[in-house]
C-alpha positions as CSV (number, residue, x, y, z in Angstrom):
1,M,0.0,0.0,0.0
2,K,2.9,2.4,0.8
3,L,4.6,1.5,-2.4
4,K,1.4,2.4,-4.3
5,F,1.0,5.7,-2.4
6,L,4.8,6.6,-3.1
7,A,4.4,5.7,-6.9
8,A,1.2,7.9,-7.1
9,A,3.0,10.8,-5.3
10,I,6.0,10.4,-7.8
11,V,3.7,10.6,-10.9
12,W,1.8,13.5,-9.4
13,L,5.0,15.4,-8.6
14,A,6.2,14.7,-12.2
15,I,2.9,16.0,-13.7
16,F,3.1,19.1,-11.5
17,Q,6.7,19.9,-12.4
18,E,5.9,19.4,-16.2
19,T,2.8,21.6,-16.0
20,E,4.9,24.3,-14.1
21,A,7.6,24.1,-16.8
22,Q,5.0,24.4,-19.4
23,D,3.5,27.5,-17.9
24,L,7.0,29.1,-17.5
25,R,7.7,28.3,-21.0
26,S,4.4,29.9,-22.1
27,S,4.8,32.9,-20.0
28,F,8.4,33.5,-21.3
29,L,7.1,33.1,-25.0
30,G,4.3,35.7,-24.3
31,L,6.9,38.1,-22.6
32,D,9.2,37.8,-25.6
33,E,6.5,38.7,-28.0
34,L,6.3,41.9,-26.1
35,M,10.0,42.7,-25.8
36,G,11.8,40.6,-28.5
37,E,12.5,40.9,-32.2
38,N,10.2,43.2,-34.1
39,S,8.6,44.5,-30.9
40,F,8.5,48.2,-29.9
41,F,11.6,47.6,-27.8
42,D,13.5,46.5,-30.7
43,N,13.6,50.0,-32.2
44,H,15.8,51.5,-29.6
45,L,18.4,50.2,-26.9
46,T,16.6,48.3,-24.2
47,G,17.8,46.2,-21.4
48,F,15.6,44.1,-19.1
49,M,16.0,41.6,-16.4
50,L,13.3,39.8,-14.4
51,Y,14.5,38.1,-11.2
52,D,12.6,35.8,-8.8
53,L,13.6,36.9,-5.4
54,D,12.4,33.7,-3.7
55,S,14.0,31.2,-6.0
56,Q,16.8,33.5,-6.9
57,V,16.4,32.7,-10.5
58,V,16.4,34.9,-13.6
59,R,13.2,34.4,-15.5
60,Y,13.7,36.8,-18.3
61,E,16.4,39.1,-19.6
62,K,17.1,41.2,-22.7
63,N,20.5,43.0,-23.1
64,S,21.1,42.7,-19.4
65,H,24.8,42.8,-19.8
66,I,24.8,46.0,-21.8
67,Y,25.6,49.4,-20.0
68,F,22.9,52.1,-20.0
69,I,22.6,55.6,-18.8
70,P,20.4,55.1,-15.7
71,A,19.3,58.7,-14.8
72,S,17.7,58.9,-11.5
73,T,17.8,55.2,-10.8
74,T,21.4,56.0,-9.7
75,K,19.7,57.2,-6.5
76,L,19.4,53.5,-5.5
77,F,23.2,53.3,-5.3
78,T,23.3,56.4,-3.0
79,F,20.4,54.9,-0.9
80,F,22.2,51.6,-0.5
81,G,25.5,53.4,0.4
82,A,23.7,55.5,2.9
83,L,22.1,52.4,4.5
84,M,25.5,50.8,4.9
85,V,27.2,53.8,6.3
86,L,25.0,56.2,8.0
87,T,23.1,55.9,11.4
88,D,19.6,56.8,12.3
89,S,20.3,60.5,12.4
90,S,22.3,62.7,10.1
91,T,25.1,65.0,11.4
92,F,24.2,68.7,11.0
93,L,27.7,70.1,11.9
94,R,30.9,69.3,13.6
95,F,32.4,71.9,16.2
96,I,35.0,72.9,18.8
97,P,33.7,75.2,21.5
98,E,35.9,77.9,22.9
99,G,34.1,79.7,25.7
100,N,31.4,81.8,24.2
101,K,32.7,81.1,20.6
102,A,32.7,77.9,18.5
103,T,34.2,76.8,15.3
104,I,32.0,74.9,13.0
105,W,32.5,72.6,10.1
106,G,29.6,71.3,7.7
107,A,28.8,67.7,7.5
108,G,26.5,67.8,4.3
109,D,23.1,67.7,6.0
110,P,20.7,69.5,3.6
111,S,17.7,70.1,5.9
112,W,18.0,73.7,7.0
113,K,14.8,75.4,5.8
114,Y,14.5,73.0,3.0
115,P,10.7,72.7,2.8
116,P,10.4,68.9,2.3
117,L,12.4,68.3,5.6
118,P,12.2,69.0,9.1
119,V,14.5,71.8,10.4
120,P,17.3,70.6,12.7
121,A,17.0,71.7,16.4
122,I,19.9,74.0,17.0
123,K,18.3,76.7,19.1
124,D,19.9,75.4,22.3
125,F,23.3,74.9,20.5
126,L,23.2,78.6,19.3
127,A,22.2,79.9,22.8
128,K,25.6,78.9,24.1
129,Y,27.6,81.1,21.7
130,D,27.9,84.8,20.7
131,T,30.1,84.2,17.6
132,L,30.6,81.2,15.3
133,Y,33.6,80.6,13.1
134,Y,32.9,78.8,9.9
135,S,35.6,76.6,8.1
136,E,35.5,74.8,4.8
137,S,38.8,73.0,5.4
138,N,37.0,69.7,5.2
139,W,35.2,70.6,1.8
140,K,36.9,68.6,-1.0
141,N,34.2,68.7,-3.5
142,E,32.9,70.7,-6.4
143,P,29.5,72.5,-6.2
144,F,28.4,70.6,-9.5
145,G,28.7,66.9,-10.0
146,Y,31.0,65.4,-12.8
147,G,29.3,65.5,-16.2
148,W,26.4,67.7,-15.1
149,Q,25.1,70.0,-18.1
150,W,26.4,73.5,-17.6
151,D,23.1,75.1,-18.6
152,D,21.2,73.4,-15.8
153,F,22.5,76.0,-13.5
154,T,19.3,77.9,-13.4
155,Y,17.0,75.1,-12.6
156,S,15.9,73.9,-9.0
157,Y,16.8,70.3,-9.8
158,A,20.3,71.2,-10.1
159,A,21.0,73.1,-6.9
160,E,24.7,73.3,-5.9
161,M,26.3,71.1,-3.3
162,S,27.7,72.7,-0.3
163,P,29.0,71.8,3.4
164,I,26.0,73.2,5.1
165,P,23.2,74.1,2.8
166,L,20.6,76.7,3.7
167,F,17.2,77.0,2.0
168,G,18.3,74.0,-0.2
169,N,20.8,76.4,-1.9
170,L,17.7,77.9,-3.7
171,V,16.4,81.4,-4.0
172,S,12.5,81.6,-3.8
173,A,10.9,84.0,-6.0
174,K,7.3,85.0,-5.1
175,N,5.0,87.2,-7.2
176,V,4.1,90.3,-5.2
177,N,2.0,92.8,-7.3
178,N,3.2,91.3,-10.5
179,K,6.9,91.6,-9.6
180,P,9.2,88.9,-8.1
181,V,10.5,89.2,-4.7
182,L,13.4,87.1,-3.6
183,S,14.0,85.2,-0.4
184,P,16.4,85.1,1.3
185,E,16.5,88.9,1.4
186,I,20.2,89.2,0.8
187,F,19.3,88.6,-2.9
188,S,17.6,91.0,-5.2
189,V,16.2,91.0,-8.6
190,G,16.9,93.3,-11.6
191,Y,15.5,93.9,-15.1
192,S,16.6,92.3,-18.3
193,D,15.5,92.7,-21.9
194,K,15.9,88.9,-22.4
195,S,12.7,87.2,-23.2
196,V,12.5,85.2,-20.0
197,K,9.3,83.9,-18.5
198,N,10.5,83.8,-14.9
199,V,13.4,84.8,-12.7
200,Q,16.7,83.6,-14.0
201,R,20.3,84.1,-12.7
202,N,23.5,85.2,-14.3
203,W,25.6,82.1,-15.0
204,R,28.8,83.4,-13.2
205,N,27.4,85.3,-10.2
206,N,24.3,85.9,-8.0
207,Q,22.7,88.4,-10.1
208,F,19.0,87.6,-10.8
209,Y,16.8,89.2,-13.3
210,Y,13.4,89.0,-15.0
211,N,11.7,90.9,-17.9
212,P,8.5,92.6,-16.8
213,R,7.0,92.2,-20.4
214,T,7.4,88.4,-20.5
215,Y,7.3,87.6,-16.8
216,N,4.6,84.8,-16.2
217,G,4.1,85.6,-12.5
218,R,4.6,82.1,-11.2
219,D,6.4,81.4,-8.1
220,S,9.6,79.6,-8.6
221,K,13.0,78.5,-7.1
222,V,16.2,79.3,-8.6
223,P,19.8,77.9,-7.4
224,F,22.2,80.5,-6.0
225,M,25.9,80.3,-6.2
226,T,27.4,79.0,-3.1
227,S,30.4,80.1,-1.4
228,A,31.9,80.5,2.2
229,E,31.2,84.1,2.2
230,T,27.5,83.7,1.2
231,F,27.0,81.1,3.8
232,A,28.5,83.3,6.4
233,E,26.2,86.1,5.4
234,L,23.0,84.1,5.3
235,A,23.9,82.0,8.5
236,S,24.5,85.4,10.3
237,K,21.0,86.6,9.6
238,E,19.3,83.2,10.0
239,W,20.9,82.2,13.3
240,G,21.0,85.7,14.8
241,I,24.7,85.8,15.7
242,P,27.9,86.7,13.7
243,V,29.3,83.9,11.6
244,K,32.9,84.7,10.5
245,L,35.2,82.7,8.2
246,S,38.0,80.6,9.4
247,N,40.6,78.2,7.7
248,A,40.8,76.0,10.9
249,T,41.5,72.3,10.2
250,L,39.0,69.9,11.8
251,P,40.7,68.1,14.6
252,P,40.2,64.4,15.4
253,D,38.6,65.2,18.7
254,H,35.5,67.4,18.3
255,F,31.8,67.5,19.0
256,V,28.9,66.5,16.8
257,L,25.5,68.3,16.5
258,K,22.9,65.8,15.2
259,G,20.5,66.7,12.4
260,I,17.4,64.9,11.4
261,P,16.2,61.2,11.0
262,T,18.0,59.8,7.8
263,K,14.7,57.9,7.0
264,K,13.2,61.3,6.2
265,L,16.0,62.0,3.7
266,Y,15.7,58.6,2.1
267,K,11.9,58.9,1.7
268,E,12.0,62.3,0.1
269,M,14.9,61.3,-2.1
270,L,13.3,58.2,-3.4
271,L,9.7,59.3,-3.7
272,E,10.3,62.7,-5.2
273,S,13.5,61.8,-7.0
274,D,15.2,64.7,-5.2
275,N,18.7,65.4,-6.8
276,F,19.8,67.9,-4.0
277,I,19.2,65.4,-1.3
278,A,20.8,62.5,-3.2
279,E,24.0,64.6,-3.7
280,Q,24.1,65.8,0.0
281,L,23.8,62.2,1.2
282,L,26.9,61.2,-0.7
283,L,28.6,64.0,1.1
284,Q,27.2,62.8,4.4
285,I,28.6,59.4,3.7
286,S,32.0,60.9,3.0
287,D,31.8,62.9,6.2
288,K,31.0,59.8,8.2
289,L,33.8,57.9,6.9
290,F,36.5,60.4,6.4
291,F,35.6,63.6,8.3
292,E,35.7,65.4,4.9
293,L,33.3,66.0,2.1
294,D,34.3,64.3,-1.0
295,S,31.5,62.5,-3.2
296,E,34.1,60.7,-5.4
297,K,35.9,59.2,-2.3
298,A,32.6,58.1,-0.9
299,I,31.6,56.2,-4.1
300,E,34.9,54.5,-4.4
301,Y,34.6,53.3,-0.8
302,I,31.1,52.1,-1.2
303,K,32.1,50.1,-4.5
304,K,35.0,48.5,-3.0
305,T,33.5,47.6,0.4
306,Y,29.8,46.8,-0.2
307,L,29.5,46.4,-4.0
308,Y,32.6,44.4,-5.0
309,D,30.4,41.4,-6.0
310,L,28.1,43.1,-8.6
311,P,28.0,41.3,-11.9
312,D,29.4,44.3,-13.8
313,D,31.6,47.1,-12.4
314,P,29.4,50.3,-12.2
315,Q,30.5,53.5,-13.6
316,W,29.1,55.7,-10.9
317,V,30.0,59.3,-10.7
318,D,27.3,61.2,-8.8
319,G,24.6,60.7,-6.3
320,S,21.5,61.8,-8.2
321,G,21.9,60.6,-11.7
322,L,22.1,64.0,-13.3
323,S,25.4,63.0,-15.0
324,R,25.4,61.1,-18.2
325,H,28.7,59.6,-17.3
326,N,26.8,57.1,-15.0
327,L,26.6,53.7,-16.7
328,F,25.0,50.5,-15.2
329,T,23.8,47.3,-16.6
330,P,20.3,46.0,-15.9
331,R,21.7,42.9,-14.2
332,T,23.8,45.0,-11.9
333,M,20.7,47.1,-11.1
334,V,18.8,43.9,-10.2
335,S,21.7,42.7,-8.1
336,L,21.5,46.1,-6.2
337,A,17.8,45.8,-5.8
338,E,18.1,42.4,-4.3
339,K,20.7,43.7,-1.9
340,I,18.4,46.4,-0.7
341,Y,15.4,44.0,-0.6
342,R,17.2,41.7,1.9
343,L,17.5,44.7,4.4
344,F,13.9,45.5,5.0
345,P,10.5,43.9,5.5
346,D,8.5,44.3,2.3
347,D,6.0,47.0,3.7
348,E,8.7,49.2,5.0
349,L,10.9,49.1,1.8
350,F,7.9,49.7,-0.4
351,S,6.7,52.6,1.6
352,L,9.9,54.4,0.8
353,L,9.6,53.8,-3.1
354,P,7.3,55.4,-5.6
355,T,4.1,53.1,-5.9
356,G,2.2,52.8,-9.2
357,G,-0.9,54.9,-9.1
358,R,-0.3,56.0,-5.4
359,T,2.9,57.8,-4.5
360,G,5.9,59.8,-5.6
361,T,7.0,59.8,-9.3
362,L,4.6,57.0,-10.2
363,K,1.6,58.5,-8.8
364,F,0.2,58.9,-12.2
365,N,1.7,55.8,-13.8
366,Y,1.0,52.0,-13.5
367,S,-2.3,52.6,-11.8
368,A,-4.3,49.5,-10.5
369,S,-6.8,48.7,-7.8
370,R,-4.0,46.7,-6.1
371,P,-0.6,48.3,-6.5
372,Y,1.9,46.2,-8.3
373,V,4.8,48.3,-9.2
374,M,7.2,49.6,-6.3
375,A,10.2,51.2,-8.3
376,K,12.6,54.1,-8.8
377,T,12.1,56.1,-11.9
378,G,15.0,57.7,-14.0
379,T,14.4,60.2,-16.8
380,I,16.5,62.5,-18.8
381,S,16.2,63.4,-22.4
382,N,15.8,60.3,-24.5
383,H,16.5,58.0,-21.6
384,H,14.0,56.4,-19.2
385,S,14.6,53.6,-16.7
386,L,12.5,51.9,-14.0
387,V,14.2,49.8,-11.3
388,G,12.5,48.0,-8.5
389,Y,10.0,45.5,-7.5
390,L,6.8,44.0,-9.0
391,K,4.2,41.9,-7.2
392,T,2.1,39.5,-9.2
393,K,-1.5,38.4,-8.8
394,N,0.0,35.3,-6.9
395,N,1.8,37.6,-4.5
396,K,5.2,36.7,-5.8
397,I,7.8,39.5,-5.6
398,Y,10.2,40.0,-8.4
399,A,13.1,42.4,-8.7
400,F,13.5,44.0,-12.2
401,A,15.4,46.6,-14.1
402,F,13.8,48.2,-17.2
403,M,16.2,50.5,-19.0
404,N,15.6,52.4,-22.3
405,N,18.2,54.6,-24.0
406,N,18.5,56.6,-27.3
407,Y,14.9,56.5,-28.3
408,P,13.4,59.4,-30.5
409,Y,10.1,59.8,-28.9
410,K,8.6,61.2,-25.7
411,A,9.0,59.4,-22.4
412,T,5.3,58.9,-22.1
413,V,5.4,56.7,-25.3
414,V,7.9,54.4,-23.6
415,R,6.1,54.2,-20.4
416,K,3.0,53.2,-22.1
417,E,4.8,50.3,-23.7
418,M,6.5,49.4,-20.5
419,E,3.1,49.2,-18.7
420,K,2.0,46.6,-21.2
421,V,5.1,44.4,-20.3
422,L,4.7,44.9,-16.5
423,L,1.0,44.1,-16.5
424,Y,1.7,40.9,-18.5
425,I,4.3,39.9,-15.8
426,R,1.8,40.8,-13.0
427,D,-0.9,38.5,-14.6
428,N,1.3,35.6,-16.0
429,F,4.2,35.1,-13.7
């Protein structure tokens, strides 16, 4: 009787395995029709990988070994590096007290009066001193990332990096009686005969201008040029005590003033694809590791320490993905997504990422009554990528990387075709 039962079980298992294999083959062929030869994704450079996180098996791939410009999916690298290095709270500044004076050094925290973030609690700190000395001896970076487009300088998504940003290193222009009024108040706006629709800044200095005849009256934000002098002037007004310049070197023994919860930084960076926070996070990583602010040094450390086992060596040059020098392969992006996935419970991780039809940069895409895409977007001209996680109708979780480069149409066209692919995976895998 036992032998008959065992034989029956073996036959049932064989039938089940064969049925499962047939289903997988059918699903693969259906997906290949959507992505393979003569499909929409055969007309430009497309890379894709679908990875089963439970069985740790690649279910489908297309050009997963080819390097792509990733745009803002680069922020997943920054996110992972921050998770590995930073603690639960940021460091707002480092300081040495000297009686009723103190010397301060920035640590890269971007939160001072940057609207998406809480303001660090420094009132008690400031109450102890009547003068601060500010040093940038630990600043080893440039205000712009390697490979950023020079003519982005006037757009809010390309704010400069600095040791202690104030106001997100942005000037706010508000319409008052059909004329822009700038804040912080140390900045003023003049007239120009250029046909600009809003406030712009001179390329080489902090002169702001607008044209009354073409002014559209909309509130806007424009990056200002950072410098130690500009910081000292702004901080003196903001903090209510004199801030003077110093060239003092940060000593090994010093005090730390904590900033804000790092989770606040991660969530804003990922949901809204905030370039400024991403770049400042890289600086915070460098500050934590080396007591100096050097994005390149932080990237090299993360690559050698935590990402040495990626399938393909990433060409990673900035925190945000603004640079077109960043180059990653889809299989490397999936490997990174798996590393991140293993660090969090599903609900916690997915709450940090844009969710299709619900939050962040995916709020108006991939809508469904039951969300199925939780992923980081990345878009610059002629390049669009999506990297993250997909939940099927059977509640299986897949990691995927969907990367498109060098297409001659609008990103909305690409997203529409991508949605067909992801819906097919949701329903058939």
